[in-house]
N, C-alpha and C positions, 0 to 999 in steps of 0.2 A: 824210503824210510831212512831216517838218520840212524846211526849206529850207537851202540852202547859199548863202552870201553872199560877195561880194568887197568888201574895204575897200582902196581904192587912192588914190594921189595923182593928181589930174587935172592938165591943162595949166595950170590956174590956181594950182597949188601947194597946193591944199586937198585934204583927204581927202573921199572920196565913198563911198557904199555902193550896190551894185547886186546883184540876185539872179543866181545862176548856175544854169543848167539842166544838172544832172549828166548827164542822158541824152544831151546834145549834146557831152559831153566824152569822146570815145572813148578818148583817150590816158590820161585819169584812170581810166577803168574798168579799164584794163590795169595800173594801178599807178603811183605817183609815188615817186621816190627821196627818202627822208627820212634824217635823221641820228639822231633820238632821239625819245622822247616824255617829257614831264614833266607833272606834275599840280600844280595850285595851288589853295589854298583862299583865296579873297578874303573878308575879313571883311565883315560887313554894314556898309553905309554908307561903304565905302571909296571914295575918289575920287582919280583920277590926272588931273592937269591936262594940258595939251597936250603930246603926245609922239608922235614917229614910231615905227613898229614897229622893233625891233632887227634884223629879218631877215624874209624871206618865210616865212610859217608859217600853218598852220591852227590856229585856236583853237576847240575844241568845248566847248559848255556841257553839263556833265553834270547839274548841279542848280543851282537859283537863277536869278537874272537879272542881266544886264549891260546897261547903256545906253551906247551909243557916240555921242559928239557929234562932228559934222563942222564944218569951217570955214564952211560955208554956213549954219550955224544949225540944220540938221536933226539929229534924234536918232533912233536906231533901237534898239529893245529886242530882246535875244536871250535865249531861254530854253532849257530842257533839249532836247537833240537838235539845236539849231542849230549849224552849223559856219560859220566865217568864214575865208576865205582873206585873210590880212592882208598887204597889199603896199604900204602907205603908208609906205615906208622913207625918204622924203624930204619936205621941206616942213614945214609946221606940225604935221602929225599929227592926232591925235584925242584926245578925252577919254574916260575910262572911269569908270563909276559903278556900284556894286553897288546894285540896287534890292530892295525888299521887306525882310522881317524876318529873312532867313536869309543865311548866307554863300553864295558862289557857288563851285562846284567846276568847274574847267576842265581840259581836257587840251590841251596845246600840242605840236604836231608840226612842227618846223622842216623846211623843204624843203631838200634837198641843193643846193649851189651848182651852177649850170649853166654 
């Protein structure tokens, strides 16, 4: 099974990535309030420099690969089936790069405001 990840802003103002154990998220298994779903095709070799997320959202990789860079210098590669809860809405944010020789198809699901 592919993993689910959390991308968040730490106390240091930098973005960090950590795995999430879905089986320990009972409230998620019941369902989360969302507002919509959108699909994006990221062209091969696309790079977005430092940016925070526009809102709390899940980004699910359907095909291709994305590399996320964090302020601590770490990089994480995500591929088909990987889901990220993107919560780094403050601070420096993260970088995003399409890897490999093909575009990356993503599904983005914003979470409803709480």
